N, C-alpha and C positions, 0 to 999 in steps of 0.2 A: 529212631533210639526211641526206649522202652525208658519211661521216666516211673522209676520203683520206690518213691519218694514212702518215707515209714518212718511216722514219730509217733505211730499208737502202741509200738513195740516195747515191752519194757527195757527201758537202759537207753533207750534213743533221745528219751527227754529227760533234759536233768535240771534239776533248779537248785539254786545254790542260794541260801539265805543264814548269814551267819551274822553274828556278834563281830564288831570290830573290836578288837584287843585293846583294853584300856578304855572303853568309849562307851558309858552304861547307855545303854537303849538305844544304842547306833544299828544299824544294819549296813552289810553290803548289797548292795542290787540285785535283783533275780536275774541269772543268767537261764538263757534255754539254749539246748542243744535241738540241731535237725537234720536228721542224716536222709539222703537220697542217692539213686544212684540211677549212672544210665547204662544201656547195656547195647553195644553196636557191634557189626561187624568191618573188620578192615580189609584193606589189599596186602596189608604188609608195603615192605621196599618203601618205605619212608612216606608211606600213604596221610595224609595232613589234611584232618578231618574239623572242621569247626562246630567245635558243641557249645557255643555262645547261648544259642536261645534255651537248649535242654539245661544248661546250668541256670539261668535267668529263671526257668519255671519250676524248679525246685526253691529256689530264694524266693519266690512267690508265693510257694505251699508251704513256705516256714511263715511267711506273716510277719518278717523280719521289716521295719523299719528302716534299721540299719544294725552293724556289727561286721563279723568276717566271714566270707565262704571260702572255704579250703576246697579246692579240688586234685583226686590225686587219683591216677591211674595206677592199678595192680597191676604185676610183672616186670620182670628185668629188663625187655627191650621195647619198652614204651615209654614216652614223655609227656608233660602237660607244657604250655608255654602259650604265653601272648603274641601278637603277632598281625599286621595288618595281613588277613587273609586272602590274597589275591594271588593270580597265575603270575605275574613277576616275584612276587616275593617267595612262593613257594617253591619257584624256578632256582631262584636266590638262594635259599639255604639250602635247596637238595646240592646244589653246587658250590658250596661253602665246605659242607658237611663229605661231599665225596672227595672233597681235596684233602681235608683233614686226617678222616677216616675212611679209608678206601672201601668199597666193597671185599674185593679182594686184596688179601695180605696174607703173610704170614703170622698168623695168631697163635698163641698157645691154648687159649680155650677151645679153637678149631681141632688141633692137633690133639690137644689130651681128649678132647669127648667125640672126636672123630663128627663134628657139627660144622656147619656154615655159616652161623649168625654172630660169631663176634665183635663184627662190626656193628650190630646191633645193639650188642649189650654196652660197648665202648660210647656210641652215638647216647644211648637213652641215659648214662651214667653222667654224662657232660651237660644235656640238659637238664635232667631231672623230673622225677614223677608228680611234682605237684605244684600248685601257685595258691597263693592266697590274695583274694581280691575284696577290699575292701566294699560294703552295701552302704548304700545313703538313699534314702527314701523308698526302700523298697526295691532299688536295681542294683546292679553292678556297677561299682565306680568305675568303669572302663572309658577311655579315652575315644574319639569319634571314631575311628580307624583301626581301635584294635579288638581283638576277638581272643577267645580262649581256645586253645586250639591241640588237639591229641593228634600227635606224631608217632605211627607204629613203624618202627625199623625192622622188624622181625625179617625175615628171607620171605616170608609165605601167609596166606590169609589167617587172620584170628580173630575169635569175640573176643572183645575186651569190655573192661566193668570199669566204669568212672564213678570212685565215691563222690558225692559233693555232702560236706559237713556245714552247716550255717550257725554260726555263734552269735546270738545277741542277747 
């Protein structure tokens, strides 16, 4: 995974300092935004990749002691979630998804577009493209057994970009 943090480009680092309405001499706190990206290749077919370390590297490069990290994957056939990323949970989640949204089925998307990945779109829609994780003491505020996971549901290998924004 490549960390392509970018806080030196125009528009990627924002500061907000305004006066509170009706309170002369008051000021709102300064807000910083740091954006970074993780680029990785997946195998598709519900490939579940632990991206926690990469996200933490971006949080560290933001220099934020506290705030919020939003993790977002581009594309309509991938998702971001948190889970205990270990073989048993990975297998269990795959089994649940296979029961709820089977790979094979009579899907309109596949029929109308002569495609084979409608299940990937449906699974990604249910899990969602992003997670927001608090940052405390410069670290992601995750539980002991909780990791941030990219799941690629597409039916073929893909190159994915995960955008991480840290607001502090």
